PDB file of N, CA, C, O and CB in Angstrom:
ATOM      1  N   MET A   1       0.843  -1.184   0.000  1.00  0.00           N
ATOM      2  CA  MET A   1       0.000   0.000   0.000  1.00  0.00           C
ATOM      3  C   MET A   1       0.879   1.234   0.000  1.00  0.00           C
ATOM      4  O   MET A   1       1.794   1.356   0.815  1.00  0.00           O
ATOM      5  CB  MET A   1      -0.954   0.005   1.213  1.00  0.00           C
ATOM      6  N   GLU A   2       0.602   2.139  -0.907  1.00  0.00           N
ATOM      7  CA  GLU A   2       1.328   3.394  -0.965  1.00  0.00           C
ATOM      8  C   GLU A   2       0.378   4.547  -0.684  1.00  0.00           C
ATOM      9  O   GLU A   2      -0.819   4.470  -0.963  1.00  0.00           O
ATOM     10  CB  GLU A   2       2.010   3.570  -2.334  1.00  0.00           C
ATOM     11  N   ILE A   3       0.922   5.594  -0.137  1.00  0.00           N
ATOM     12  CA  ILE A   3       0.169   6.829   0.069  1.00  0.00           C
ATOM     13  C   ILE A   3       0.946   7.967  -0.567  1.00  0.00           C
ATOM     14  O   ILE A   3       2.135   7.824  -0.854  1.00  0.00           O
ATOM     15  CB  ILE A   3      -0.086   7.101   1.589  1.00  0.00           C
ATOM     16  N   LYS A   4       0.296   9.078  -0.784  1.00  0.00           N
ATOM     17  CA  LYS A   4       0.985  10.262  -1.288  1.00  0.00           C
ATOM     18  C   LYS A   4       1.366  11.128  -0.101  1.00  0.00           C
ATOM     19  O   LYS A   4       0.569  11.344   0.812  1.00  0.00           O
ATOM     20  CB  LYS A   4       0.098  11.055  -2.301  1.00  0.00           C
ATOM     21  N   VAL A   5       2.573  11.612  -0.129  1.00  0.00           N
ATOM     22  CA  VAL A   5       3.051  12.522   0.909  1.00  0.00           C
ATOM     23  C   VAL A   5       3.141  13.902   0.283  1.00  0.00           C
ATOM     24  O   VAL A   5       3.808  14.093  -0.733  1.00  0.00           O
ATOM     25  CB  VAL A   5       4.440  12.065   1.501  1.00  0.00           C
ATOM     26  N   PHE A   6       2.470  14.851   0.893  1.00  0.00           N
ATOM     27  CA  PHE A   6       2.490  16.224   0.403  1.00  0.00           C
ATOM     28  C   PHE A   6       3.286  17.095   1.367  1.00  0.00           C
ATOM     29  O   PHE A   6       3.081  17.040   2.579  1.00  0.00           O
ATOM     30  CB  PHE A   6       1.051  16.772   0.230  1.00  0.00           C
ATOM     31  N   TRP A   7       4.183  17.890   0.827  1.00  0.00           N
ATOM     32  CA  TRP A   7       4.943  18.846   1.622  1.00  0.00           C
ATOM     33  C   TRP A   7       4.191  20.172   1.592  1.00  0.00           C
ATOM     34  O   TRP A   7       4.062  20.793   0.536  1.00  0.00           O
ATOM     35  CB  TRP A   7       6.413  19.007   1.084  1.00  0.00           C
ATOM     36  N   THR A   8       3.705  20.598   2.730  1.00  0.00           N
ATOM     37  CA  THR A   8       3.048  21.904   2.808  1.00  0.00           C
ATOM     38  C   THR A   8       4.118  22.990   2.795  1.00  0.00           C
ATOM     39  O   THR A   8       5.298  22.725   3.020  1.00  0.00           O
ATOM     40  CB  THR A   8       2.156  22.016   4.089  1.00  0.00           C
ATOM     41  N   GLN A   9       3.688  24.192   2.532  1.00  0.00           N
ATOM     42  CA  GLN A   9       4.642  25.301   2.548  1.00  0.00           C
ATOM     43  C   GLN A   9       5.228  25.479   3.945  1.00  0.00           C
ATOM     44  O   GLN A   9       6.403  25.818   4.081  1.00  0.00           O
ATOM     45  CB  GLN A   9       3.967  26.605   2.081  1.00  0.00           C
ATOM     46  N   THR A  10       4.428  25.257   4.978  1.00  0.00           N
ATOM     47  CA  THR A  10       4.924  25.344   6.355  1.00  0.00           C
ATOM     48  C   THR A  10       6.016  24.312   6.594  1.00  0.00           C
ATOM     49  O   THR A  10       7.047  24.619   7.193  1.00  0.00           O
ATOM     50  CB  THR A  10       3.775  25.144   7.362  1.00  0.00           C
ATOM     51  N   ALA A  11       5.788  23.077   6.122  1.00  0.00           N
ATOM     52  CA  ALA A  11       6.785  22.021   6.300  1.00  0.00           C
ATOM     53  C   ALA A  11       8.071  22.362   5.551  1.00  0.00           C
ATOM     54  O   ALA A  11       9.165  22.147   6.072  1.00  0.00           O
ATOM     55  CB  ALA A  11       6.230  20.668   5.816  1.00  0.00           C
ATOM     56  N   LEU A  12       7.949  22.888   4.342  1.00  0.00           N
ATOM     57  CA  LEU A  12       9.141  23.272   3.574  1.00  0.00           C
ATOM     58  C   LEU A  12       9.902  24.407   4.263  1.00  0.00           C
ATOM     59  O   LEU A  12      11.132  24.417   4.291  1.00  0.00           O
ATOM     60  CB  LEU A  12       8.745  23.696   2.149  1.00  0.00           C
ATOM     61  N   ASN A  13       9.152  25.357   4.815  1.00  0.00           N
ATOM     62  CA  ASN A  13       9.789  26.458   5.551  1.00  0.00           C
ATOM     63  C   ASN A  13      10.513  25.930   6.792  1.00  0.00           C
ATOM     64  O   ASN A  13      11.624  26.360   7.102  1.00  0.00           O
ATOM     65  CB  ASN A  13       8.737  27.519   5.959  1.00  0.00           C
ATOM     66  N   ASP A  14       9.875  24.997   7.492  1.00  0.00           N
ATOM     67  CA  ASP A  14      10.505  24.398   8.671  1.00  0.00           C
ATOM     68  C   ASP A  14      11.758  23.630   8.288  1.00  0.00           C
ATOM     69  O   ASP A  14      12.764  23.690   8.996  1.00  0.00           O
ATOM     70  CB  ASP A  14       9.524  23.471   9.391  1.00  0.00           C
ATOM     71  N   LEU A  15      11.705  22.904   7.168  1.00  0.00           N
ATOM     72  CA  LEU A  15      12.875  22.161   6.702  1.00  0.00           C
ATOM     73  C   LEU A  15      14.017  23.117   6.368  1.00  0.00           C
ATOM     74  O   LEU A  15      15.177  22.837   6.669  1.00  0.00           O
ATOM     75  CB  LEU A  15      12.518  21.306   5.472  1.00  0.00           C
ATOM     76  N   GLU A  16      13.689  24.221   5.758  1.00  0.00           N
ATOM     77  CA  GLU A  16      14.706  25.235   5.455  1.00  0.00           C
ATOM     78  C   GLU A  16      15.286  25.821   6.744  1.00  0.00           C
ATOM     79  O   GLU A  16      16.494  26.042   6.840  1.00  0.00           O
ATOM     80  CB  GLU A  16      14.106  26.359   4.582  1.00  0.00           C
ATOM     81  N   ASP A  17      14.426  26.073   7.732  1.00  0.00           N
ATOM     82  CA  ASP A  17      14.902  26.583   9.025  1.00  0.00           C
ATOM     83  C   ASP A  17      15.832  25.582   9.710  1.00  0.00           C
ATOM     84  O   ASP A  17      16.846  25.967  10.292  1.00  0.00           O
ATOM     85  CB  ASP A  17      13.711  26.902   9.945  1.00  0.00           C
ATOM     86  N   ILE A  18      15.485  24.312   9.637  1.00  0.00           N
ATOM     87  CA  ILE A  18      16.338  23.263  10.208  1.00  0.00           C
ATOM     88  C   ILE A  18      17.696  23.275   9.523  1.00  0.00           C
ATOM     89  O   ILE A  18      18.740  23.213  10.173  1.00  0.00           O
ATOM     90  CB  ILE A  18      15.674  21.869  10.067  1.00  0.00           C
ATOM     91  N   PHE A  19      17.662  23.356   8.189  1.00  0.00           N
ATOM     92  CA  PHE A  19      18.911  23.391   7.428  1.00  0.00           C
ATOM     93  C   PHE A  19      19.774  24.577   7.852  1.00  0.00           C
ATOM     94  O   PHE A  19      20.961  24.420   8.137  1.00  0.00           O
ATOM     95  CB  PHE A  19      18.620  23.459   5.920  1.00  0.00           C
ATOM     96  N   GLU A  20      19.174  25.756   7.891  1.00  0.00           N
ATOM     97  CA  GLU A  20      19.932  26.963   8.247  1.00  0.00           C
ATOM     98  C   GLU A  20      20.491  26.884   9.667  1.00  0.00           C
ATOM     99  O   GLU A  20      21.628  27.287   9.913  1.00  0.00           O
ATOM    100  CB  GLU A  20      19.046  28.203   8.109  1.00  0.00           C
ATOM    101  N   TYR A  21      19.699  26.369  10.591  1.00  0.00           N
ATOM    102  CA  TYR A  21      20.155  26.248  11.971  1.00  0.00           C
ATOM    103  C   TYR A  21      21.393  25.358  12.065  1.00  0.00           C
ATOM    104  O   TYR A  21      22.395  25.729  12.676  1.00  0.00           O
ATOM    105  CB  TYR A  21      19.035  25.688  12.853  1.00  0.00           C
ATOM    106  N   TYR A  22      21.307  24.189  11.453  1.00  0.00           N
ATOM    107  CA  TYR A  22      22.436  23.258  11.546  1.00  0.00           C
ATOM    108  C   TYR A  22      23.632  23.717  10.729  1.00  0.00           C
ATOM    109  O   TYR A  22      24.773  23.406  11.073  1.00  0.00           O
ATOM    110  CB  TYR A  22      22.012  21.880  11.090  1.00  0.00           C
ATOM    111  N   LYS A  23      23.388  24.446   9.661  1.00  0.00           N
ATOM    112  CA  LYS A  23      24.495  25.009   8.885  1.00  0.00           C
ATOM    113  C   LYS A  23      25.278  26.018   9.728  1.00  0.00           C
ATOM    114  O   LYS A  23      26.507  26.068   9.683  1.00  0.00           O
ATOM    115  CB  LYS A  23      23.968  25.681   7.593  1.00  0.00           C
ATOM    116  N   MET A  24      24.540  26.816  10.492  1.00  0.00           N
ATOM    117  CA  MET A  24      25.190  27.845  11.309  1.00  0.00           C
ATOM    118  C   MET A  24      25.781  27.281  12.606  1.00  0.00           C
ATOM    119  O   MET A  24      26.819  27.760  13.062  1.00  0.00           O
ATOM    120  CB  MET A  24      24.194  28.945  11.640  1.00  0.00           C
ATOM    121  N   ASN A  25      25.136  26.268  13.210  1.00  0.00           N
ATOM    122  CA  ASN A  25      25.559  25.785  14.519  1.00  0.00           C
ATOM    123  C   ASN A  25      26.350  24.488  14.493  1.00  0.00           C
ATOM    124  O   ASN A  25      26.929  24.097  15.507  1.00  0.00           O
ATOM    125  CB  ASN A  25      24.374  25.602  15.372  1.00  0.00           C
ATOM    126  N   ALA A  26      26.383  23.824  13.359  1.00  0.00           N
ATOM    127  CA  ALA A  26      27.176  22.587  13.242  1.00  0.00           C
ATOM    128  C   ALA A  26      28.080  22.743  12.021  1.00  0.00           C
ATOM    129  O   ALA A  26      29.215  23.203  12.140  1.00  0.00           O
ATOM    130  CB  ALA A  26      26.247  21.298  13.113  1.00  0.00           C
ATOM    131  N   SER A  27      27.584  22.366  10.872  1.00  0.00           N
ATOM    132  CA  SER A  27      28.331  22.550   9.630  1.00  0.00           C
ATOM    133  C   SER A  27      27.403  22.340   8.448  1.00  0.00           C
ATOM    134  O   SER A  27      26.301  21.811   8.590  1.00  0.00           O
ATOM    135  CB  SER A  27      29.536  21.583   9.556  1.00  0.00           C
ATOM    136  N   LEU A  28      27.864  22.760   7.285  1.00  0.00           N
ATOM    137  CA  LEU A  28      27.097  22.562   6.067  1.00  0.00           C
ATOM    138  C   LEU A  28      26.884  21.071   5.816  1.00  0.00           C
ATOM    139  O   LEU A  28      25.803  20.654   5.400  1.00  0.00           O
ATOM    140  CB  LEU A  28      27.805  23.216   4.869  1.00  0.00           C
ATOM    141  N   LYS A  29      27.906  20.282   6.067  1.00  0.00           N
ATOM    142  CA  LYS A  29      27.815  18.835   5.856  1.00  0.00           C
ATOM    143  C   LYS A  29      26.733  18.216   6.752  1.00  0.00           C
ATOM    144  O   LYS A  29      25.940  17.397   6.288  1.00  0.00           O
ATOM    145  CB  LYS A  29      29.180  18.167   6.131  1.00  0.00           C
ATOM    146  N   VAL A  30      26.701  18.596   8.010  1.00  0.00           N
ATOM    147  CA  VAL A  30      25.707  18.087   8.957  1.00  0.00           C
ATOM    148  C   VAL A  30      24.307  18.522   8.523  1.00  0.00           C
ATOM    149  O   VAL A  30      23.374  17.719   8.552  1.00  0.00           O
ATOM    150  CB  VAL A  30      26.011  18.585  10.397  1.00  0.00           C
ATOM    151  N   ALA A  31      24.154  19.780   8.124  1.00  0.00           N
ATOM    152  CA  ALA A  31      22.855  20.295   7.700  1.00  0.00           C
ATOM    153  C   ALA A  31      22.331  19.521   6.491  1.00  0.00           C
ATOM    154  O   ALA A  31      21.166  19.124   6.455  1.00  0.00           O
ATOM    155  CB  ALA A  31      22.955  21.792   7.370  1.00  0.00           C
ATOM    156  N   ARG A  32      23.199  19.311   5.506  1.00  0.00           N
ATOM    157  CA  ARG A  32      22.786  18.567   4.314  1.00  0.00           C
ATOM    158  C   ARG A  32      22.389  17.136   4.656  1.00  0.00           C
ATOM    159  O   ARG A  32      21.382  16.628   4.162  1.00  0.00           O
ATOM    160  CB  ARG A  32      23.908  18.559   3.280  1.00  0.00           C
ATOM    161  N   LYS A  33      23.183  16.494   5.499  1.00  0.00           N
ATOM    162  CA  LYS A  33      22.898  15.107   5.864  1.00  0.00           C
ATOM    163  C   LYS A  33      21.567  14.998   6.608  1.00  0.00           C
ATOM    164  O   LYS A  33      20.774  14.098   6.329  1.00  0.00           O
ATOM    165  CB  LYS A  33      24.035  14.536   6.726  1.00  0.00           C
ATOM    166  N   LEU A  34      21.320  15.894   7.537  1.00  0.00           N
ATOM    167  CA  LEU A  34      20.086  15.865   8.315  1.00  0.00           C
ATOM    168  C   LEU A  34      18.857  16.059   7.428  1.00  0.00           C
ATOM    169  O   LEU A  34      17.882  15.317   7.548  1.00  0.00           O
ATOM    170  CB  LEU A  34      20.123  16.938   9.397  1.00  0.00           C
ATOM    171  N   VAL A  35      18.899  17.038   6.550  1.00  0.00           N
ATOM    172  CA  VAL A  35      17.769  17.297   5.656  1.00  0.00           C
ATOM    173  C   VAL A  35      17.569  16.107   4.712  1.00  0.00           C
ATOM    174  O   VAL A  35      16.436  15.715   4.432  1.00  0.00           O
ATOM    175  CB  VAL A  35      17.998  18.604   4.844  1.00  0.00           C
ATOM    176  N   LYS A  36      18.654  15.547   4.234  1.00  0.00           N
ATOM    177  CA  LYS A  36      18.566  14.375   3.359  1.00  0.00           C
ATOM    178  C   LYS A  36      17.882  13.211   4.081  1.00  0.00           C
ATOM    179  O   LYS A  36      17.059  12.516   3.484  1.00  0.00           O
ATOM    180  CB  LYS A  36      19.973  13.954   2.879  1.00  0.00           C
ATOM    181  N   GLU A  37      18.209  12.993   5.341  1.00  0.00           N
ATOM    182  CA  GLU A  37      17.603  11.909   6.124  1.00  0.00           C
ATOM    183  C   GLU A  37      16.115  12.162   6.380  1.00  0.00           C
ATOM    184  O   GLU A  37      15.319  11.224   6.386  1.00  0.00           O
ATOM    185  CB  GLU A  37      18.340  11.744   7.459  1.00  0.00           C
ATOM    186  N   ILE A  38      15.742  13.417   6.589  1.00  0.00           N
ATOM    187  CA  ILE A  38      14.332  13.751   6.782  1.00  0.00           C
ATOM    188  C   ILE A  38      13.544  13.452   5.510  1.00  0.00           C
ATOM    189  O   ILE A  38      12.458  12.876   5.570  1.00  0.00           O
ATOM    190  CB  ILE A  38      14.172  15.236   7.180  1.00  0.00           C
ATOM    191  N   VAL A  39      14.087  13.840   4.370  1.00  0.00           N
ATOM    192  CA  VAL A  39      13.427  13.578   3.094  1.00  0.00           C
ATOM    193  C   VAL A  39      13.342  12.076   2.838  1.00  0.00           C
ATOM    194  O   VAL A  39      12.310  11.586   2.379  1.00  0.00           O
ATOM    195  CB  VAL A  39      14.176  14.278   1.942  1.00  0.00           C
ATOM    196  N   LYS A  40      14.412  11.341   3.129  1.00  0.00           N
ATOM    197  CA  LYS A  40      14.396   9.887   2.959  1.00  0.00           C
ATOM    198  C   LYS A  40      13.322   9.246   3.829  1.00  0.00           C
ATOM    199  O   LYS A  40      12.678   8.287   3.404  1.00  0.00           O
ATOM    200  CB  LYS A  40      15.768   9.293   3.296  1.00  0.00           C
ATOM    201  N   ALA A  41      13.121   9.756   5.032  1.00  0.00           N
ATOM    202  CA  ALA A  41      12.101   9.213   5.935  1.00  0.00           C
ATOM    203  C   ALA A  41      10.705   9.418   5.367  1.00  0.00           C
ATOM    204  O   ALA A  41       9.843   8.553   5.519  1.00  0.00           O
ATOM    205  CB  ALA A  41      12.206   9.866   7.321  1.00  0.00           C
ATOM    206  N   THR A  42      10.469  10.554   4.712  1.00  0.00           N
ATOM    207  CA  THR A  42       9.148  10.777   4.119  1.00  0.00           C
ATOM    208  C   THR A  42       8.914   9.844   2.934  1.00  0.00           C
ATOM    209  O   THR A  42       7.788   9.400   2.707  1.00  0.00           O
ATOM    210  CB  THR A  42       9.000  12.239   3.673  1.00  0.00           C
ATOM    211  N   ILE A  43       9.959   9.547   2.188  1.00  0.00           N
ATOM    212  CA  ILE A  43       9.845   8.594   1.081  1.00  0.00           C
ATOM    213  C   ILE A  43       9.547   7.203   1.627  1.00  0.00           C
ATOM    214  O   ILE A  43       8.725   6.476   1.068  1.00  0.00           O
ATOM    215  CB  ILE A  43      11.141   8.576   0.229  1.00  0.00           C
ATOM    216  N   LEU A  44      10.205   6.838   2.705  1.00  0.00           N
ATOM    217  CA  LEU A  44       9.953   5.543   3.338  1.00  0.00           C
ATOM    218  C   LEU A  44       8.509   5.454   3.825  1.00  0.00           C
ATOM    219  O   LEU A  44       7.861   4.421   3.659  1.00  0.00           O
ATOM    220  CB  LEU A  44      10.925   5.318   4.511  1.00  0.00           C
ATOM    221  N   MET A  45       8.008   6.525   4.421  1.00  0.00           N
ATOM    222  CA  MET A  45       6.618   6.550   4.882  1.00  0.00           C
ATOM    223  C   MET A  45       5.646   6.418   3.722  1.00  0.00           C
ATOM    224  O   MET A  45       4.583   5.812   3.856  1.00  0.00           O
ATOM    225  CB  MET A  45       6.336   7.835   5.650  1.00  0.00           C
ATOM    226  N   GLN A  46       6.015   6.988   2.586  1.00  0.00           N
ATOM    227  CA  GLN A  46       5.148   6.905   1.414  1.00  0.00           C
ATOM    228  C   GLN A  46       4.971   5.458   0.969  1.00  0.00           C
ATOM    229  O   GLN A  46       3.878   5.059   0.566  1.00  0.00           O
ATOM    230  CB  GLN A  46       5.719   7.745   0.267  1.00  0.00           C
ATOM    231  N   HIS A  47       6.033   4.683   1.040  1.00  0.00           N
ATOM    232  CA  HIS A  47       5.978   3.295   0.592  1.00  0.00           C
ATOM    233  C   HIS A  47       5.533   2.330   1.698  1.00  0.00           C
ATOM    234  O   HIS A  47       5.032   1.245   1.405  1.00  0.00           O
ATOM    235  CB  HIS A  47       7.333   2.877   0.067  1.00  0.00           C
ATOM    236  N   SER A  48       5.710   2.710   2.941  1.00  0.00           N
ATOM    237  CA  SER A  48       5.329   1.860   4.081  1.00  0.00           C
ATOM    238  C   SER A  48       4.613   2.718   5.122  1.00  0.00           C
ATOM    239  O   SER A  48       5.191   3.033   6.163  1.00  0.00           O
ATOM    240  CB  SER A  48       6.585   1.158   4.711  1.00  0.00           C
ATOM    241  N   PRO A  49       3.366   3.099   4.855  1.00  0.00           N
ATOM    242  CA  PRO A  49       2.674   4.056   5.719  1.00  0.00           C
ATOM    243  C   PRO A  49       2.397   3.568   7.134  1.00  0.00           C
ATOM    244  O   PRO A  49       2.112   4.379   8.015  1.00  0.00           O
ATOM    245  CB  PRO A  49       1.396   4.431   5.094  1.00  0.00           C
ATOM    246  N   ARG A  50       2.475   2.278   7.370  1.00  0.00           N
ATOM    247  CA  ARG A  50       2.190   1.761   8.714  1.00  0.00           C
ATOM    248  C   ARG A  50       3.459   1.540   9.540  1.00  0.00           C
ATOM    249  O   ARG A  50       3.415   0.942  10.614  1.00  0.00           O
ATOM    250  CB  ARG A  50       1.417   0.456   8.612  1.00  0.00           C
ATOM    251  N   ILE A  51       4.564   2.019   9.036  1.00  0.00           N
ATOM    252  CA  ILE A  51       5.834   1.855   9.739  1.00  0.00           C
ATOM    253  C   ILE A  51       5.856   2.802  10.949  1.00  0.00           C
ATOM    254  O   ILE A  51       5.278   3.888  10.905  1.00  0.00           O
ATOM    255  CB  ILE A  51       7.047   2.136   8.782  1.00  0.00           C
ATOM    256  N   GLY A  52       6.504   2.393  11.987  1.00  0.00           N
ATOM    257  CA  GLY A  52       6.675   3.264  13.143  1.00  0.00           C
ATOM    258  C   GLY A  52       5.721   2.958  14.281  1.00  0.00           C
ATOM    259  O   GLY A  52       4.902   2.041  14.214  1.00  0.00           O
ATOM    260  N   LYS A  53       5.853   3.743  15.311  1.00  0.00           N
ATOM    261  CA  LYS A  53       5.064   3.585  16.531  1.00  0.00           C
ATOM    262  C   LYS A  53       3.661   4.152  16.345  1.00  0.00           C
ATOM    263  O   LYS A  53       3.470   5.156  15.660  1.00  0.00           O
ATOM    264  CB  LYS A  53       5.762   4.273  17.714  1.00  0.00           C
ATOM    265  N   ILE A  54       2.698   3.505  16.956  1.00  0.00           N
ATOM    266  CA  ILE A  54       1.317   3.986  16.921  1.00  0.00           C
ATOM    267  C   ILE A  54       1.153   5.086  17.972  1.00  0.00           C
ATOM    268  O   ILE A  54       1.470   4.896  19.147  1.00  0.00           O
ATOM    269  CB  ILE A  54       0.306   2.815  17.173  1.00  0.00           C
ATOM    270  N   GLU A  55       0.657   6.227  17.528  1.00  0.00           N
ATOM    271  CA  GLU A  55       0.416   7.350  18.429  1.00  0.00           C
ATOM    272  C   GLU A  55      -0.918   7.124  19.120  1.00  0.00           C
ATOM    273  O   GLU A  55      -1.961   7.075  18.468  1.00  0.00           O
ATOM    274  CB  GLU A  55       0.429   8.714  17.662  1.00  0.00           C
ATOM    275  N   GLU A  56      -0.887   6.986  20.433  1.00  0.00           N
ATOM    276  CA  GLU A  56      -2.092   6.662  21.206  1.00  0.00           C
ATOM    277  C   GLU A  56      -3.193   7.710  21.048  1.00  0.00           C
ATOM    278  O   GLU A  56      -4.373   7.358  21.058  1.00  0.00           O
ATOM    279  CB  GLU A  56      -1.738   6.518  22.674  1.00  0.00           C
ATOM    280  N   LEU A  57      -2.844   8.967  20.905  1.00  0.00           N
ATOM    281  CA  LEU A  57      -3.848  10.009  20.778  1.00  0.00           C
ATOM    282  C   LEU A  57      -4.577   9.959  19.432  1.00  0.00           C
ATOM    283  O   LEU A  57      -5.611  10.606  19.263  1.00  0.00           O
ATOM    284  CB  LEU A  57      -3.204  11.360  20.962  1.00  0.00           C
ATOM    285  N   LEU A  58      -4.039   9.188  18.468  1.00  0.00           N
ATOM    286  CA  LEU A  58      -4.648   9.109  17.147  1.00  0.00           C
ATOM    287  C   LEU A  58      -5.275   7.753  16.856  1.00  0.00           C
ATOM    288  O   LEU A  58      -5.678   7.501  15.721  1.00  0.00           O
ATOM    289  CB  LEU A  58      -3.624   9.417  16.101  1.00  0.00           C
ATOM    290  N   THR A  59      -5.370   6.869  17.854  1.00  0.00           N
ATOM    291  CA  THR A  59      -5.873   5.522  17.617  1.00  0.00           C
ATOM    292  C   THR A  59      -7.337   5.489  17.174  1.00  0.00           C
ATOM    293  O   THR A  59      -7.741   4.554  16.482  1.00  0.00           O
ATOM    294  CB  THR A  59      -5.711   4.702  18.861  1.00  0.00           C
ATOM    295  N   GLU A  60      -8.131   6.471  17.550  1.00  0.00           N
ATOM    296  CA  GLU A  60      -9.543   6.509  17.179  1.00  0.00           C
ATOM    297  C   GLU A  60      -9.749   7.109  15.793  1.00  0.00           C
ATOM    298  O   GLU A  60     -10.854   7.050  15.252  1.00  0.00           O
ATOM    299  CB  GLU A  60     -10.332   7.304  18.206  1.00  0.00           C
ATOM    300  N   ARG A  61      -8.712   7.676  15.222  1.00  0.00           N
ATOM    301  CA  ARG A  61      -8.819   8.347  13.921  1.00  0.00           C
ATOM    302  C   ARG A  61      -8.775   7.330  12.785  1.00  0.00           C
ATOM    303  O   ARG A  61      -7.953   6.414  12.802  1.00  0.00           O
ATOM    304  CB  ARG A  61      -7.687   9.382  13.750  1.00  0.00           C
ATOM    305  N   LYS A  62      -9.649   7.487  11.807  1.00  0.00           N
ATOM    306  CA  LYS A  62      -9.658   6.606  10.642  1.00  0.00           C
ATOM    307  C   LYS A  62      -8.608   7.078   9.647  1.00  0.00           C
ATOM    308  O   LYS A  62      -8.367   8.276   9.501  1.00  0.00           O
ATOM    309  CB  LYS A  62     -11.061   6.569   9.982  1.00  0.00           C
ATOM    310  N   ILE A  63      -7.992   6.128   8.970  1.00  0.00           N
ATOM    311  CA  ILE A  63      -6.962   6.468   7.977  1.00  0.00           C
ATOM    312  C   ILE A  63      -7.609   6.789   6.658  1.00  0.00           C
ATOM    313  O   ILE A  63      -6.915   7.101   5.689  1.00  0.00           O
ATOM    314  CB  ILE A  63      -5.950   5.322   7.805  1.00  0.00           C
TER     315      ILE A  63
END
């Protein structure tokens, strides 16, 4: 089962903020690696949407 993952403008802005923070406080290499891993995780979720821990506050919500 696959799902579509949509990046909202807020999420893209947050990703850019994360990149800038780590670029300034760690290094460009660390910032790039972190953002790359975040993007890879969203791709993994797209192909395996049931991966990960079940959030108890969302158990009553229909998918």
